[in-house]
N, C-alpha and C positions, 0 to 999 in steps of 0.2 A: 504494500500500500504506500503510495507516494505521500509524503508528509507535506501539508500545505504550508505556505509562508504565513507569518503572523498577519500580514495584511489580508491575504486571501481568506484566512480563517475568520478574521473579524468581519470581513465583507459578507461571508456566508451567514454569520450570526446576525448581522444587521438586517440581512434580507429576511431571515426568519421572524425578526421583530416586526417588519413591515407586513408580513403575511398574517401575523396574529392580529394586527390592527385592522387589516382588510376583513378578516373573518368576523371580528367583533363588531364592526360598525356597519357592514353591508353584506348580508347573506346573499343578496341578489348578485352583486358584483363578484362576490367570492365564487358563486356557482358559475358565472360566466367565465371567470378566470380559469376555472378547471378545464375549460374547452380550449384554452390557448395552447400553442406549442410549448413544451416544457422549457425551451430556451427563452421564450418570451415572458413566461409567467412571472418570474421574480422581478422583472423590470416594471411591469404594469403594477404589481403590488407595491413596489417602491414609490412609484409616482402617486398612487392612491394614498398611501400612508402619509407621505410628505404633505399632500394637499389637505388631508383630513386633520392633521395636527394643526395647521394654520386655521382651518375652519373652526375647530373646537375652541381655539384661543379666543376668537372674536365672537363666538356664539355663547359665551358665558362661562366657560370653564374657569376663568380667572375671577369672574364676578367683580371685576375692577377695570373699567375702561382705560384708565391711565396706565395701569400695569400691562394691560393687553396691548396697547399701542407700543409700549417699550419692547414687549416680547416679539411682536411682529417685526419691528425694526431690527431687532437683534437676529431674528430668524432669517431675514433677508440678507443681512451681512454674513451670517454664518453659512448660509447656502452658497453664496458667491465664493467665500473662502474655501469651502469644501470642494467645490468644483475646480477651483484653481489648484488646490493642494492634493486632491485625491484622498483626503482623509478627514474625518471629523469624529470626535469622541461620542457624539450623539448618534445612536444607531440608525434612526430614521433619516436624519440628514445625510449620514454617510452612505446609506443604501441608495438614496436618491442621487447623490453626487456621483456615485459610481455609474449609475445608469446614464446620468447626464453626460458624463465624460465619454462614455462608450458611443452614444448616439447623437452627439452634437446638440444637446439641449443647453441653450445659453441664456443670456440676459434678455434677449428678445422675447422669450417665453416665460422666464422666471419672474421678471419684474412686473408684468401686467397682473400676474397672480397676486403678488403682494400689494399692488395698488388696489385691487378689488377687496382684499382683506381689510386694508385701511379704510376703504369706503364704507364697509359694514360698521365701522366704529364711528363714522363721521356723518354719513348720509342716511337720514330716516325716510325721506320722500324723494324718490328718483324722478328725474325727467327722462324723456325718450333718449336724449344724448347720453346722460350719465348711466342709464340702464344698459345701453349698447356697450359702453366701456366696461361696465361691471360684468356683463355676461362674457365678454371677450376674455377678461382676466380670470374669472372664476370658473369658466367652463370650456371655452373654445381653445384656449392654449393647452388645457389638459388633454383635449382630444388630439391636438397636434403632437404633444409629447408622446402619447401612447402610439400614435401612428408611426413615429420614428423608430419604435422598438419592434414593430411587426416584421416578420419574415427576415430577421437578421439585420434590418436597417435599410435605408435608402429610399423608402416610400415618402418620407417627409419633404423631399425636394420636388415632388410632383404637385403642381399647383392645384389640379383638380382633386387629387386625393386629400390634400390639405384642406381644401374648401369643404369637402365631405366630412372630414374629421371635425372641423369647426361647427358645421351644421348639426352633427350628432351631439356634440357637447352642448350646444345651445338648446337643442330639443330637451336634453336631459334636465338642464337647469330650469327651463320654463315649466316643465312638468313639475319639478320640485317646488317652484313658486306656488303653483295651484294646490299641490298635495299638502304643503306645509303652511298654507295661508293663515290658518288660525293661530298657529304657533308664532309665525313671523310677525303678524300684526298685533296680537294681544300680548304676547310675552316679550318679544324683542322690539316692538314698536317700529317695525320696518314696513315700507310699502314698495314692493317691486312691480307694481302695476300702475304706471304713469297715467294720470287722468281718470283713474278709477278708485273708488273707495273699497278697500278689501273687506270692510265690515258690512258692505251693502252691495254685493255683487248682483248683477242681473243675469238672466238666462242668456241674453245676447252677449254679455261679457264673457261668459264661460265658453260659448260657441266660438266666438272670435279668437279667444286665446288658444283653444284646442285646435282650431284651424291653423293657427300660426305654427303650432308644434308639428302638425301633419306636414306642413310645407317644408320645415327643416328636415323631417324624417325622409321625405321624398328625395331631397338633395343628397342626404347621407347614403341612401340605398345604392345609388350609382357607384359611389366610392367603395362601399362594402363589397360589391360584386368583384372588385379588382384586387382585393386583399388575398394574397396566396394562402393556401393550405388551411391548417387548423385555426389560425388566427382569424380568418374570415368567419368561421362558425361561432367563435366567441363573441365577436362584435355583432354578428347577426342576432345572437341570443339576447344581448343587452338591448339592441334596437327593438327587438320584438317585445321584450318585457315592457319597455317604456311606451311602445305603441299600444299595448294592452292597457296599461295604466291610463294613458291619455283617453282611450275609449271609455274607460270607467268613469273618468272625471267628466267627460261629456255627458254620459248617461246619468250621473249623479246630479248634474245641474247646479244651479246657484245654491240651493238649500243644502244639498249633500256636501258640496265643496266647503261651504262656510261652517258646517257642523263639525268637521274634523277631517283627519287624514283619510283620503280614499286609498284603499289598498287592493293589491292583487292577492287573492288567497293562495296559500302555499301549494295546494294541489294544482292550481292553474299555472303557477310559476313553473312547477316541474313539467307540466305539459308543454308550456311555451319553450322551455329549454330543451326538452326532448325533441320537439319538432325542429328547432334550430340546429341541434347537434346532428340530426339526420339530413340536414339540408333541405327541409320542407317547411321552413318557417316563413314568416311574412316578408322578411327582408329578401329572401330568395324568390318568393312567388310574386311579391309586389301586389298582393291582393288587397281588396278594400277593407273597410272596417267591419269587424264582427266580434262583438264582445263575447268571450267565452264564459260560460256560467258554471 
């Protein structure tokens, strides 16, 4: 058995930490990641865990906005140093930096993420312009980061593929806005729906917002078709799950969305993932809406 170098051993341990965070915070993404090629899986987990830590800081883990701002600023500096040096004592930062160095993830993608985390601490009511910036930093760049890891790298330089990755990230985030609207508006005091009152949504609001998600998902589907191998199945599974959730949000309407988080039941999740894994999911077929019961 070949002995690992200390750096390689720490990197492997850091990746394990990222995988634990992924499984703890998102059973859905953890399931989708199991469909990824084994070589891709730890890198997507590293990206997820790194972003999740930043998100948790601004969503109240500190319960102190001033301290949260300081932590986000330090996390930004730490991430850049880790990418430059190839090492950080924090396992999540180290795992992400290792992935970033391997696949060319740099300040162009890292800084917009932290800009959006800072916005969560400073902006309670978004305009259309500020929301576009927020979605880009909180979701679209994450899609681009993941794209760079697929099939051994190289896909991130394809403009059409990158546009599809951004669209999928945007769709995920917009669905989250609707799913989490009660928590965001009542507990965190944030409004991610410019020109709309999240406490008084109308049926037309929900239809228009769900239609916007569908438009992003259509753009993403064309790019998903071009991802090679197993990585395509994993992305298709995530796409299909959020398409299902968006259908359920539309069906729930204003009353259902405002009452609490609309969810996809676990048996339906498993069915969605099973179809995607077999290459028979919605991303593959491009079929219309049909809510599974």
